[in-house]
SEBADO-813726 format. One line per 8 residues: their letters; for each residue z, x, y of C-alpha. Coordinates in pm, whole numbers, plus 50000, padded with zeros to 5 digits. Example, Ala and Ser with C-alpha at 12.3 -4.5 7.8 and 13.67 -1.06 7.14 Angstrom:
BEGIN
as = 50780:51230:49550 | 50714:51367:49894
***
This chain:
BEGIN
mnaggfpv = 51339:49896:49104 | 51332:49525:49173 | 51236:49222:48969 | 50974:48976:49091 | 50618:48987:49216 | 50299:49038:49013 | 50366:49300:48741 | 50133:49603:48759
pdlrrylt = 50150:49810:48438 | 49851:50030:48534 | 49896:50118:48900 | 49592:50348:48926 | 49362:50080:48791 | 49518:49813:49014 | 49479:50012:49337 | 49127:50149:49274
grwtvsra = 48869:49987:49498 | 48823:49853:49849 | 49081:49647:50041 | 49110:49478:50380 | 49411:49595:50579 | 49598:49386:50834 | 49908:49546:50993 | 50153:49397:51242
iedrartt = 50345:49656:51443 | 50671:49587:51621 | 50834:49860:51828 | 51183:49723:51874 | 51299:50010:52094 | 51022:49952:52347 | 50996:49576:52282 | 50622:49597:52225
tgafegaa = 50394:49474:51951 | 50059:49584:51818 | 49814:49536:51535 | 49578:49727:51309 | 49278:49563:51139 | 49057:49757:50905 | 48967:49852:50551 | 49106:50087:50289
mfapdgdd = 48956:50262:49989 | 49136:50399:49686 | 48878:50637:49537 | 48916:50831:49210 | 48960:51207:49248 | 49014:51345:48898 | 49329:51178:48765 | 49446:51102:49121
lryfetgr = 49337:50852:49384 | 49248:50937:49742 | 49349:50671:49992 | 49168:50639:50321 | 49201:50360:50576 | 49010:50314:50895 | 49006:50041:51153 | 49094:49923:51500
llveayeg = 49442:49982:51645 | 49578:49790:51942 | 49918:49900:52076 | 50015:49839:52438 | 49729:49970:52655 | 49568:50167:52368 | 49279:50015:52177 | 49068:50234:51955
eafrayry = 48983:50370:51614 | 49264:50481:51386 | 49278:50621:51034 | 49516:50762:50775 | 49482:50927:50437 | 49706:50991:50137 | 49680:51120:49781 | 49827:50918:49494
vfpapara = 49927:51129:49192 | 50005:50945:48865 | 50270:51103:48639 | 50273:50778:48433 | 50045:50470:48420 | 50279:50249:48626 | 50403:50518:48864 | 50255:50714:49154
lvmfedgs = 50375:50987:49383 | 50235:50920:49728 | 50154:51244:49908 | 50056:51319:50267 | 49723:51493:50332 | 49899:51831:50353 | 50037:51785:49999 | 50396:51711:50099
afhdldls = 50574:51417:49934 | 50597:51082:50106 | 50757:50861:49838 | 50724:50736:49481 | 50582:50396:49384 | 50624:50184:49072 | 50499:49824:49075 | 50550:49756:48703
ngtwdath = 50795:49478:48800 | 50586:49366:49098 | 50806:49512:49373 | 50936:49854:49473 | 51169:49992:49737 | 51073:50332:49877 | 51258:50564:50115 | 51134:50861:50313
acapdvye = 51357:51075:50533 | 51164:51213:50828 | 51459:51369:51007 | 51607:51239:51215 | 51442:50903:51129 | 51443:50714:50798 | 51156:50504:50659 | 51254:50223:50420
grytaasa = 50967:50036:50256 | 50933:49733:50032 | 50611:49700:49830 | 50523:49365:49675 | 50225:49294:49451 | 50144:48926:49511 | 49848:48893:49272 | 49562:49088:49117
dawqvvwr = 49394:49082:49458 | 49676:49105:49714 | 49979:49318:49793 | 50188:49407:50093 | 50423:49672:50219 | 50687:49632:50489 | 50827:49950:50646 | 51144:49955:50856
vrgprkdl = 51175:50281:51050 | 51509:50363:51213 | 51656:50660:51388 | 51707:50813:51728 | 51332:50847:51787 | 51201:50524:51632 | 51287:50160:51575 | 50979:50007:51413
mletaykr = 50879:49728:51179 | 50537:49769:51015 | 50408:49483:50798 | 50082:49547:50615 | 49885:49302:50398 | 49610:49420:50161 | 49343:49194:50012 | 49086:49314:49761
ldssfprk = 48729:49335:49891 | 48564:49374:49553 | 48618:49228:49209 | 48674:49555:49024 | 49016:49454:48890 | 48974:49270:48558 | 49131:48928:48530 | 49203:48696:48241
ressagpl = 48899:48492:48147 | 48886:48160:47969 | 48633:48075:47699 | 48589:47799:47445 | 48772:48025:47197 | 49080:48039:47421 | 49217:48289:47669 | 49094:48648:47656
lprg = 49288:48957:47754 | 49175:49159:48055 | 48904:49413:47979 | 49036:49762:47904
***
């Protein structure tokens, strides 16, 4: 766990909704760069969330549609287990302090990620992938597309708490 960032005590509630996705891709082994631009949806599925992103990928000579999907399982309000589509574990996630470091061993390579919640409407994740097969830096920024996340509101009676 790490201190800093925008604290997220209810991770499921924070993630739920639609987001823009902007990803910079740097392949350090091949000295190439790329980008992904698209949208993501965190949709309720029982107590879990289904994550699906789709968009346009440009890497070297390839330009075309790309997508990915995950399942987020919530053992506690501030914590999620991020699972691949096949049900295998990717990593855990806890943004209660605003940031989180995640690791995933995909032998022989290792994925090291840093999540940072910047605000109620923006977060990012930076993945560093190292090993004999890969040397990548993936930087992804998310911005909320809808206003489903409650914010503090001001009134003549003073500040109000976010809606529950």
